[in-house]
ZAZAPA-683203 format. One record per residue (C-alpha): residue number from 1; residue in three letters; chain; x, y, z. Coordinates in steps of 0.001 Angstrom, whole numbers, m for minus. Example, Ala and Ser with C-alpha at 12.3 -4.5 7.8 and 13.67 -1.06 7.14 Angstrom:
2
<1 'ALA' 'A' <12300 m4500 7800>> <2 'SER' 'A' <13670 m1060 7140>> 
% end
This chain:
287
<1 'MET' 'A' <11712 9070 m18672>> <2 'ALA' 'A' <11490 10933 m15046>> <3 'SER' 'A' <11475 14324 m16891>> <4 'HIS' 'A' <8024 13214 m17777>> <5 'VAL' 'A' <6205 13032 m14547>> <6 'GLU' 'A' <6387 16380 m12488>> <7 'ARG' 'A' <6028 15200 m8895>> <8 'VAL' 'A' <5967 12059 m6772>> <9 'VAL' 'A' <4146 10894 m3903>> <10 'ASP' 'A' <4866 7667 m2979>> <11 'ALA' 'A' <2045 6293 m1550>> <12 'HIS' 'A' <3690 2991 m43>> <13 'ILE' 'A' <6861 2654 1366>> <14 'HIS' 'A' <8664 699 4587>> <15 'LEU' 'A' <11402 2101 6577>> <16 'TRP' 'A' <12921 m498 8584>> <17 'ASP' 'A' <16193 m2012 9992>> <18 'PRO' 'A' <16269 m5936 9887>> <19 'ALA' 'A' <18397 m6253 12862>> <20 'ARG' 'A' <15690 m5102 14744>> <21 'THR' 'A' <14046 m8842 15022>> <22 'ASP' 'A' <11527 m8101 18033>> <23 'TRP' 'A' <9919 m6069 15371>> <24 'TYR' 'A' <10438 m7502 11902>> <25 'PRO' 'A' <11444 m11264 12626>> <26 'TYR' 'A' <10563 m12486 9253>> <27 'LEU' 'A' <13100 m10217 7314>> <28 'THR' 'A' <15642 m12649 9354>> <29 'GLY' 'A' <13861 m15923 8912>> <30 'LEU' 'A' <12070 m15832 12297>> <31 'ARG' 'A' <9153 m16051 11045>> <32 'ASP' 'A' <7811 m17199 7752>> <33 'VAL' 'A' <4543 m14784 6531>> <34 'GLY' 'A' <4148 m17056 3699>> <35 'MET' 'A' <5841 m14778 1106>> <36 'GLY' 'A' <8638 m16715 70>> <37 'ASP' 'A' <12523 m16237 17>> <38 'LEU' 'A' <12587 m12274 1453>> <39 'THR' 'A' <16587 m12037 757>> <40 'GLY' 'A' <15883 m9584 m2369>> <41 'TRP' 'A' <14280 m7204 254>> <42 'ALA' 'A' <15383 m7858 3702>> <43 'ARG' 'A' <17937 m4884 4228>> <44 'TYR' 'A' <18101 m1650 5937>> <45 'PHE' 'A' <16198 919 4232>> <46 'ASP' 'A' <15811 4584 5907>> <47 'GLN' 'A' <15409 7817 4396>> <48 'LYS' 'A' <18513 8744 3453>> <49 'ILE' 'A' <18557 5255 1519>> <50 'TYR' 'A' <14703 5966 41>> <51 'PHE' 'A' <15851 9472 m1272>> <52 'ALA' 'A' <19069 8427 m2759>> <53 'GLU' 'A' <17693 5230 m4628>> <54 'SER' 'A' <14663 7903 m6155>> <55 'ALA' 'A' <16837 10642 m6636>> <56 'ASN' 'A' <15939 11186 m10816>> <57 'TRP' 'A' <12455 11695 m9840>> <58 'ASN' 'A' <10458 14778 m7829>> <59 'VAL' 'A' <9694 12547 m4395>> <60 'GLU' 'A' <7965 15329 m2836>> <61 'LYS' 'A' <6088 12855 m202>> <62 'PHE' 'A' <5674 9777 504>> <63 'VAL' 'A' <3086 7479 2816>> <64 'HIS' 'A' <4886 4928 5632>> <65 'VAL' 'A' <2760 1541 5888>> <66 'ALA' 'A' <2847 m392 9160>> <67 'ALA' 'A' <5210 m3361 8448>> <68 'ALA' 'A' <6462 m3951 12471>> <69 'SER' 'A' <5359 m6637 15062>> <70 'ASP' 'A' <4483 m3654 17156>> <71 'PHE' 'A' <2859 m1437 14781>> <72 'VAL' 'A' <1540 1376 17075>> <73 'GLY' 'A' <5124 1628 18336>> <74 'GLU' 'A' <5955 1932 14571>> <75 'THR' 'A' <3365 4304 14272>> <76 'LEU' 'A' <4511 6747 17202>> <77 'GLU' 'A' <8363 6274 15814>> <78 'LYS' 'A' <7521 7540 12393>> <79 'GLU' 'A' <5572 10285 13895>> <80 'ALA' 'A' <8610 11340 16319>> <81 'GLU' 'A' <10989 10832 12974>> <82 'ALA' 'A' <8744 13140 10857>> <83 'GLU' 'A' <8499 16083 13592>> <84 'ALA' 'A' <12290 15642 13244>> <85 'THR' 'A' <13209 15458 9276>> <86 'GLY' 'A' <9388 16205 7894>> <87 'HIS' 'A' <9203 12745 6482>> <88 'PRO' 'A' <6903 10649 6133>> <89 'ASP' 'A' <4251 12785 5506>> <90 'ALA' 'A' <1605 10287 6102>> <91 'ILE' 'A' <1570 7032 8127>> <92 'VAL' 'A' <m401 4219 7540>> <93 'GLY' 'A' <m408 2168 10789>> <94 'GLY' 'A' <m1870 m1292 11716>> <95 'VAL' 'A' <m5118 m3009 13072>> <96 'ALA' 'A' <m4762 m6086 15123>> <97 'ALA' 'A' <m6410 m8694 13194>> <98 'ALA' 'A' <m6847 m11047 16193>> <99 'GLY' 'A' <m7831 m10728 19370>> <100 'PRO' 'A' <m10567 m8750 21105>> <101 'VAL' 'A' <m12063 m5782 19099>> <102 'ALA' 'A' <m11929 m3362 22176>> <103 'ASP' 'A' <m8035 m3657 21973>> <104 'ALA' 'A' <m7993 m3056 18191>> <105 'ILE' 'A' <m9864 m3 18892>> <106 'ALA' 'A' <m7411 766 21539>> <107 'GLY' 'A' <m4841 367 19321>> <108 'LEU' 'A' <m6301 2766 16997>> <109 'ASP' 'A' <m6765 5612 19357>> <110 'ARG' 'A' <m3143 5082 20894>> <111 'GLN' 'A' <m1761 5847 17306>> <112 'MET' 'A' <m4485 8917 16815>> <113 'ALA' 'A' <m1487 10522 18867>> <114 'ALA' 'A' <500 10813 15715>> <115 'SER' 'A' <m894 13957 13845>> <116 'ARG' 'A' <264 12319 10472>> <117 'PHE' 'A' <m1543 8945 10801>> <118 'ARG' 'A' <m3980 8597 8484>> <119 'GLY' 'A' <m5065 4725 8002>> <120 'VAL' 'A' <m4567 1324 8897>> <121 'ARG' 'A' <m3980 m1890 7057>> <122 'PRO' 'A' <m4825 m5611 9592>> <123 'MET' 'A' <m1682 m6620 11074>> <124 'GLY' 'A' <m712 m9558 13430>> <125 'GLY' 'A' <m2708 m12388 11936>> <126 'VAL' 'A' <m4508 m13448 9247>> <127 'LEU' 'A' <m8187 m12595 7948>> <128 'GLU' 'A' <m10265 m15059 5862>> <129 'ASN' 'A' <m11343 m12012 3463>> <130 'GLY' 'A' <m9043 m9597 4771>> <131 'VAL' 'A' <m11414 m7107 6514>> <132 'PRO' 'A' <m11824 m6621 10312>> <133 'PRO' 'A' <m14772 m6982 11954>> <134 'ASP' 'A' <m17883 m4794 11616>> <135 'ASP' 'A' <m17240 m2626 14727>> <136 'VAL' 'A' <m13723 m2264 14006>> <137 'LEU' 'A' <m14891 m1054 10897>> <138 'ARG' 'A' <m17361 1507 12268>> <139 'ALA' 'A' <m14178 2833 14724>> <140 'LEU' 'A' <m12350 3365 11343>> <141 'GLN' 'A' <m15399 5230 9704>> <142 'GLU' 'A' <m15708 7034 13181>> <143 'ARG' 'A' <m12005 8296 13437>> <144 'ASN' 'A' <m11849 9506 9595>> <145 'LEU' 'A' <m9206 6875 9158>> <146 'VAL' 'A' <m8548 4958 5642>> <147 'PHE' 'A' <m8351 1035 5775>> <148 'ASP' 'A' <m6004 m374 3178>> <149 'LEU' 'A' <m7700 m3643 2364>> <150 'MET' 'A' <m4749 m6925 1767>> <151 'ALA' 'A' <m6736 m9589 m383>> <152 'HIS' 'A' <m5587 m11609 m2540>> <153 'PRO' 'A' <m7685 m12517 m6173>> <154 'ASP' 'A' <m9213 m15559 m3833>> <155 'GLN' 'A' <m10221 m13212 m1311>> <156 'GLN' 'A' <m11689 m10226 m3115>> <157 'LEU' 'A' <m14940 m11557 m3844>> <158 'ALA' 'A' <m15498 m12045 393>> <159 'ALA' 'A' <m14163 m9068 889>> <160 'ALA' 'A' <m16204 m7041 m1020>> <161 'GLU' 'A' <m19406 m8847 545>> <162 'ALA' 'A' <m17955 m7788 3767>> <163 'LEU' 'A' <m17507 m4022 2985>> <164 'ASP' 'A' <m20548 m3648 992>> <165 'GLY' 'A' <m22470 m707 2737>> <166 'TRP' 'A' <m19548 584 4058>> <167 'ASN' 'A' <m19981 4010 1742>> <168 'GLU' 'A' <m18050 6454 4426>> <169 'LEU' 'A' <m15260 4491 4729>> <170 'THR' 'A' <m12450 5300 2678>> <171 'VAL' 'A' <m10857 2033 1412>> <172 'VAL' 'A' <m7660 1177 m436>> <173 'VAL' 'A' <m6945 m1961 m2327>> <174 'GLU' 'A' <m3187 m2691 m1721>> <175 'HIS' 'A' <m649 m3585 m4250>> <176 'THR' 'A' <m2918 m3731 m7216>> <177 'GLY' 'A' <m5322 m6549 m5399>> <178 'TRP' 'A' <m1879 m8649 m4259>> <179 'PRO' 'A' <m1970 m11316 m7387>> <180 'HIS' 'A' <260 m14358 m6298>> <181 'THR' 'A' <1604 m15295 m9566>> <182 'ASN' 'A' <1368 m14004 m13603>> <183 'THR' 'A' <m895 m16605 m14874>> <184 'ASP' 'A' <m3856 m16121 m16922>> <185 'ASP' 'A' <m5955 m17855 m14429>> <186 'GLU' 'A' <m4687 m15755 m11645>> <187 'TYR' 'A' <m5593 m13004 m13750>> <188 'GLN' 'A' <m8942 m13834 m14572>> <189 'LEU' 'A' <m10096 m14406 m10845>> <190 'TRP' 'A' <m7928 m11237 m9874>> <191 'MET' 'A' <m10416 m9373 m12725>> <192 'THR' 'A' <m13454 m11024 m11308>> <193 'GLY' 'A' <m12542 m9580 m7681>> <194 'MET' 'A' <m11363 m6106 m8415>> <195 'SER' 'A' <m14345 m5369 m10938>> <196 'ARG' 'A' <m16556 m6140 m7825>> <197 'LEU' 'A' <m14730 m4465 m5412>> <198 'ALA' 'A' <m14922 m1005 m7866>> <199 'ALA' 'A' <m18265 m1541 m8185>> <200 'LEU' 'A' <m18401 m965 m4546>> <201 'GLY' 'A' <m18180 2985 m5037>> <202 'PRO' 'A' <m16335 6103 m5264>> <203 'ASN' 'A' <m15201 5394 m1529>> <204 'VAL' 'A' <m12881 2407 m2774>> <205 'HIS' 'A' <m9653 3229 m4324>> <206 'CYS' 'A' <m6546 1079 m6189>> <207 'LYS' 'A' <m2721 1433 m5346>> <208 'LEU' 'A' <m1389 922 m8146>> <209 'SER' 'A' <1939 m1108 m6326>> <210 'GLY' 'A' <3165 m4380 m5412>> <211 'LEU' 'A' <3671 m5913 m8381>> <212 'ALA' 'A' <7233 m6516 m8653>> <213 'MET' 'A' <7142 m8159 m5156>> <214 'PRO' 'A' <5570 m11374 m6988>> <215 'PHE' 'A' <6508 m10996 m10487>> <216 'ARG' 'A' <10208 m10497 m9764>> <217 'THR' 'A' <10171 m7927 m12926>> <218 'MET' 'A' <9574 m4657 m13517>> <219 'ASN' 'A' <9081 m5287 m17256>> <220 'PRO' 'A' <6199 m2973 m18588>> <221 'GLU' 'A' <4775 m5827 m20462>> <222 'VAL' 'A' <4370 m8045 m17813>> <223 'PHE' 'A' <2511 m5416 m15510>> <224 'ARG' 'A' <667 m3542 m17987>> <225 'ARG' 'A' <m2484 m5993 m18387>> <226 'TRP' 'A' <m2481 m5197 m14205>> <227 'ILE' 'A' <m1777 m1976 m14530>> <228 'GLU' 'A' <m4374 m1221 m17293>> <229 'TYR' 'A' <m6803 m2749 m16342>> <230 'SER' 'A' <m7088 m1115 m12594>> <231 'LEU' 'A' <m7409 2235 m14458>> <232 'GLU' 'A' <m9798 713 m16721>> <233 'THR' 'A' <m12028 m546 m13732>> <234 'PHE' 'A' <m11576 1741 m11107>> <235 'GLY' 'A' <m10821 4837 m13487>> <236 'VAL' 'A' <m7692 7646 m12818>> <237 'ASP' 'A' <m9778 9357 m10040>> <238 'ARG' 'A' <m9294 6322 m7988>> <239 'CYS' 'A' <m5830 5267 m8658>> <240 'PHE' 'A' <m2159 5787 m7599>> <241 'PHE' 'A' <1092 4534 m7234>> <242 'GLY' 'A' <2825 3541 m4791>> <243 'SER' 'A' <6683 1758 m4674>> <244 'ASN' 'A' <6583 m706 m2458>> <245 'PHE' 'A' <10179 m118 m1290>> <246 'PRO' 'A' <12253 m1988 m277>> <247 'PRO' 'A' <10091 m5058 m1101>> <248 'ASP' 'A' <9526 m4106 m4787>> <249 'SER' 'A' <13289 m3715 m5374>> <250 'ALA' 'A' <13842 m7487 m5285>> <251 'GLY' 'A' <12731 m6539 m9186>> <252 'GLY' 'A' <14744 m3886 m10050>> <253 'SER' 'A' <16074 m89 m9655>> <254 'PHE' 'A' <13379 2877 m8515>> <255 'ASP' 'A' <14060 4040 m11426>> <256 'GLU' 'A' <13121 894 m13490>> <257 'LEU' 'A' <9570 768 m10902>> <258 'TYR' 'A' <8972 4418 m12179>> <259 'GLY' 'A' <10035 4347 m15474>> <260 'THR' 'A' <7618 1342 m16234>> <261 'PHE' 'A' <4571 3639 m14672>> <262 'ALA' 'A' <5685 6765 m16918>> <263 'THR' 'A' <5577 4076 m19876>> <264 'LEU' 'A' <2424 2378 m19540>> <265 'THR' 'A' <688 6232 m18784>> <266 'ASP' 'A' <2055 7739 m21730>> <267 'GLY' 'A' <m1337 8057 m23400>> <268 'LEU' 'A' <m2435 10062 m20463>> <269 'ASP' 'A' <m3016 13532 m20443>> <270 'ALA' 'A' <m371 15826 m18011>> <271 'GLU' 'A' <m3460 15924 m15628>> <272 'ASP' 'A' <m4183 12512 m15042>> <273 'ARG' 'A' <m879 11608 m14718>> <274 'GLU' 'A' <m915 14162 m11904>> <275 'LYS' 'A' <m3318 12421 m10233>> <276 'LEU' 'A' <m1632 8976 m10555>> <277 'PHE' 'A' <1620 10093 m9383>> <278 'ALA' 'A' <1107 12484 m6894>> <279 'ALA' 'A' <m2698 14394 m6483>> <280 'ASN' 'A' <m4593 11194 m5783>> <281 'ALA' 'A' <m2490 9796 m2901>> <282 'GLU' 'A' <m2345 13218 m1326>> <283 'ARG' 'A' <m6133 13763 m697>> <284 'VAL' 'A' <m6668 9807 m74>> <285 'TYR' 'A' <m4197 10313 2684>> <286 'ARG' 'A' <m4228 13878 3321>> <287 'CYS' 'A' <m982 14798 3015>> 
% end
């Protein structure tokens, strides 16, 4: 299967060390983040391990995404790592989900010191609709930063309402819309929300990742309806794949995951597959 994919730009990985309990307390059970049993993916994960597990695929670049409680420190650390190794190729840092807006914007500016800093996801709290206040969105737009939206199906309509009109802000819907389960009811709710998000405009993209986290499998037939509807709704030009390793490794290997992605896109031409596996992520995250 790997030979069918020319190259990979992985749009979502986490490099971490569970022993750093100050940054990743949830990996060792010191903090409950409401995601159930994390033992399948709470493991030491560095570039050496990542490239070993993805060795059968031509991974040229990857995007590192915030996961530490000190997300500013993590962004700056990963920038230093990239200076030494060449990777990560882009960094999605964090923006404070709670607290004063001025502090959130100050955190953005501290991360701007990293040359590979390209965007943020909300960290350190829960946003009812997954979207920070307008002043934060404005700060992201002014700094040409991507906003990675973390919104489950029951939050997506409210998220779409909050993002309506922000046509100059690049938005990425994380983890294929973060479904909780593979039930038909969840799927129907998700379809409604994803359609509304896609209708916001060409500035809104979908990161095809994260399904193995709730589903605990990489079976193509389980993924099929979620991936195919995302492609139908957003279009090939606004979608791209990410491994979400190591969290998604709880559902199988990197080979199984990208084999599933390859299987589900087998009917597309080479140009469209190049967009989904590499070029779109390069364009959105400027790497």
